[in-house]
C-alpha positions in Angstrom: 43.8 -38.7 98.6 44.4 -36.5 101.6 41.7 -35.8 104.3 41.0 -32.3 103.0 40.4 -33.6 99.5 38.1 -36.2 101.0 36.2 -33.5 102.8 35.9 -31.5 99.5 34.5 -34.7 97.9 31.9 -35.1 100.6 30.8 -31.5 100.2 30.5 -32.0 96.4 28.6 -35.3 96.8 26.1 -33.6 99.2 25.7 -30.7 96.9 25.1 -33.0 93.9 22.5 -34.9 95.9 20.5 -31.7 96.4 20.9 -30.5 92.8 20.4 -33.9 91.1 24.1 -34.4 90.2 25.8 -34.2 86.8 24.7 -36.6 84.1 27.7 -36.4 81.8 30.1 -38.3 84.1 30.6 -42.0 83.7 29.5 -44.1 86.7 32.2 -45.3 89.0 33.4 -48.8 88.6 31.5 -51.2 90.9 33.7 -53.9 92.5 31.9 -56.4 94.7 34.1 -58.2 97.3 32.4 -61.4 98.4 33.2 -64.8 100.0 31.7 -68.2 100.1 31.6 -68.2 103.9 32.2 -66.0 106.8 35.7 -65.5 108.3 37.7 -65.5 105.0 38.4 -61.8 105.2 36.1 -60.1 102.7 35.8 -56.9 104.9 39.5 -56.8 105.5 40.3 -57.1 101.8 37.6 -54.6 100.8 38.6 -51.9 103.4 42.4 -52.2 102.7 41.9 -52.3 99.0 39.8 -49.1 99.2 42.6 -47.4 101.1 45.2 -48.6 98.6 43.2 -47.4 95.6 42.8 -44.0 97.3 46.5 -43.8 97.8 46.9 -44.3 94.1 44.8 -41.2 93.6 41.5 -42.9 92.8 38.5 -41.5 94.5 37.0 -44.5 96.4 33.8 -45.3 98.2 33.5 -48.3 100.4 30.0 -49.7 100.9 29.2 -52.1 103.7 26.5 -54.4 102.2 27.2 -57.3 104.6 24.0 -56.8 106.6 24.5 -60.1 108.4 27.7 -59.0 110.0 28.5 -55.3 109.3 32.0 -54.5 110.4 33.2 -51.6 108.3 32.0 -48.9 110.6 33.8 -50.4 113.6 37.0 -50.9 111.6 36.8 -47.3 110.3 35.8 -45.9 113.7 32.8 -44.1 112.2 29.2 -43.6 113.3 26.9 -46.4 112.1 23.7 -44.8 113.1 22.7 -44.4 109.5 23.8 -46.4 106.5 23.0 -48.5 103.5 20.0 -50.1 105.3 18.5 -46.6 105.4 19.1 -46.1 101.7 17.4 -49.4 100.9 14.4 -48.5 103.0 14.2 -45.0 101.5 14.8 -43.2 104.8 18.1 -41.6 103.7 20.0 -41.0 100.5 23.6 -42.1 99.9 24.6 -38.4 100.0 23.2 -38.1 103.5 25.0 -41.1 105.0 28.4 -41.1 103.4 31.2 -40.5 106.0 34.9 -39.8 105.8 36.9 -43.0 106.5 40.6 -43.8 107.0 43.1 -43.0 104.3 40.8 -40.5 102.5 38.1 -43.0 101.5 34.3 -42.4 101.8 32.4 -45.0 103.7 28.7 -46.0 103.5 28.2 -48.1 106.7 25.6 -50.9 106.7 23.6 -49.7 109.7 22.7 -52.6 112.0 19.2 -54.0 112.5 18.2 -54.7 108.9 15.5 -57.1 109.9 12.6 -56.2 107.6 12.7 -58.3 104.3 10.8 -55.4 102.7 14.0 -53.3 103.0 15.7 -55.6 100.5 13.1 -55.8 97.7 14.4 -55.5 94.1 13.2 -51.9 94.1 15.1 -51.1 97.2 18.3 -52.7 95.8 17.9 -50.8 92.6 17.5 -47.6 94.6 20.8 -48.2 96.3 22.6 -49.1 93.1 21.2 -46.2 91.2 22.4 -43.8 93.9 25.9 -45.4 93.9 26.0 -45.1 90.1 25.2 -41.4 90.4 28.4 -40.9 92.3 30.3 -40.8 89.0 31.2 -37.0 89.2 32.9 -37.6 92.5 34.1 -41.2 92.7 36.2 -43.5 90.5 35.5 -46.8 92.3 32.8 -48.1 94.6 33.9 -51.2 96.5 30.9 -53.1 97.9 31.7 -55.5 100.8 29.0 -58.2 100.3 30.3 -60.6 102.9 29.1 -64.2 102.4 25.4 -63.4 102.2 23.4 -65.4 99.6 20.0 -65.0 98.0 18.6 -62.4 95.7 20.5 -59.5 97.3 23.9 -61.0 96.5 22.6 -61.9 93.0 21.5 -58.4 92.3 24.9 -56.9 93.4 26.8 -59.4 91.2 24.6 -58.5 88.2 25.4 -54.8 88.6 29.1 -55.3 89.2 31.9 -54.6 86.8 34.1 -57.0 88.7 33.5 -59.6 91.5 36.4 -60.5 93.7 35.9 -63.9 95.4 37.9 -64.0 98.6 38.8 -67.5 99.9 41.2 -69.4 102.1 43.3 -72.3 101.0 41.4 -75.0 102.9 39.1 -77.2 100.8 35.9 -76.1 102.6 36.5 -72.4 101.8 37.2 -73.2 98.1 34.1 -75.3 97.9 32.0 -72.5 99.5 33.5 -70.0 97.0 32.5 -72.3 94.2 29.0 -72.7 95.6 28.5 -68.9 95.6 29.6 -68.7 92.0 27.3 -71.6 91.1 24.4 -70.1 92.9 24.5 -66.9 90.9 25.9 -68.0 87.5 23.6 -71.0 87.0 20.7 -68.6 86.4 22.1 -65.1 85.9 24.1 -63.8 82.9 26.9 -61.7 84.3 28.8 -58.8 82.7 31.3 -58.8 85.6 34.8 -60.1 85.5 35.1 -62.8 88.1 38.4 -63.1 89.9 39.8 -64.9 93.0 41.8 -63.5 95.9 43.5 -66.1 98.0 43.8 -64.9 101.6 46.0 -66.2 104.4 48.1 -68.4 102.1 51.7 -69.4 102.7 53.2 -68.1 99.4 52.5 -67.5 95.7 52.6 -71.2 94.9 49.9 -71.9 97.5 47.8 -69.0 96.1 48.2 -70.4 92.5 46.9 -73.8 93.8 43.8 -72.2 95.4 43.0 -70.3 92.2 43.6 -73.4 90.0 41.2 -75.5 92.1 38.5 -72.9 91.9 38.9 -72.1 88.3 39.1 -75.8 87.2 35.8 -76.5 88.9 34.1 -73.4 87.5 35.3 -74.1 84.0 34.3 -77.8 84.0 30.9 -77.7 85.7 29.7 -74.1 85.1 31.5 -73.0 81.9 32.7 -69.9 83.9 36.2 -68.5 83.8 37.8 -67.2 87.0 40.8 -64.9 86.7 43.5 -64.6 89.4 43.4 -61.2 91.1 46.1 -61.7 93.7 46.8 -63.1 97.2 47.5 -62.0 100.7 50.0 -64.0 102.7 49.4 -64.7 106.4 50.6 -61.7 108.4 50.2 -61.2 112.1 49.8 -57.5 111.6 46.3 -58.1 110.2 44.6 -59.3 113.4 46.5 -56.7 115.4 45.2 -53.9 113.1 41.7 -55.3 113.3 41.8 -55.3 117.1 43.0 -51.7 117.0 40.3 -50.8 114.5 42.7 -49.7 111.8 43.4 -50.8 108.2 46.5 -52.8 108.3 47.7 -50.9 105.3 48.0 -47.9 107.5 49.3 -49.7 110.6 51.9 -51.8 108.8 52.4 -50.4 105.3 55.6 -52.4 104.7 54.2 -55.7 106.0 53.6 -58.8 103.8 49.8 -58.3 103.7 50.2 -54.7 102.8 52.4 -55.6 99.8 49.7 -58.1 98.8 47.0 -55.4 98.9 49.2 -53.0 96.9 49.6 -55.6 94.2 45.8 -56.2 94.2 45.3 -52.4 93.9 47.4 -52.5 90.7 45.7 -55.6 89.4 42.0 -54.5 89.9 42.2 -51.7 87.3 43.7 -54.1 84.8 40.9 -56.6 85.5 38.3 -53.9 84.8 39.9 -53.3 81.4 39.6 -57.0 80.6 36.7 -58.1 78.5 34.6 -60.4 80.7 35.1 -64.0 79.6 32.1 -65.7 78.0 30.1 -67.3 80.8 28.0 -70.3 79.7 25.0 -70.6 81.9 22.8 -73.6 82.6 20.5 -74.6 85.4 21.7 -76.8 88.1 20.4 -77.2 91.7 21.8 -78.2 95.0 25.1 -77.7 96.7 28.4 -78.5 94.9 29.5 -82.1 95.0 33.0 -83.0 96.3 33.8 -83.9 92.7 32.9 -80.4 91.5 35.1 -78.5 93.9 37.9 -80.9 94.4 
């Protein structure tokens, strides 16, 4: 989607916010991008996937819901004075804080300084999710960068999602942390979402398959949860360079190895959303995953 189209989208969104919107449009698909720990690349994946989907002609909104470490505004070079924190607190609506981002996407920054727990009450979370759902007339996809945050906020986002992409690295600790995030939510919460893994910074397709197999094996055996493979991103030096320059690497190096991985992911995500969510068997367990569970 070109910038002028994105500007038209923003005007339409603002207009619908004033008029109450159109109720006959299906809601956009909500894709949560999350990781078990910081540093695995959830924001990088979410941002570049949003740009890739927009290039495919899909109207895409990127939401920075990583309140512990919001980075989307900086990487998109947009103003973060207002954002999702203001929507949660009821100070602004989504229509008032959406901004034009790179590659024709719309961005809802997090807004720093979310320190009041009252801003993240279930009612506040439902307010944000309801307003994102109301973007149906103007958006096909909403990508929500949830970072590695835990607790009830993450659980509510996962409950509302159509798909959850779990980003992880190939090292054992990262895989265990991804498993722990799944366990934290799925032991108590029935999910309608398709759960899928994205192996980041792997050497090749074989290494990516190993990462997915380890995560899926533990989830099947101990949680009764199926994890589907969504794709992988090989290590690519253009990724840190693009981050330092505050650009999506898909724009800076569209022919690079990581960009090709994101393009494959952008093809796979719509397919995942057409997949019937595997049956998740839920039971209550407590505590962190054992080495046996995630090995």
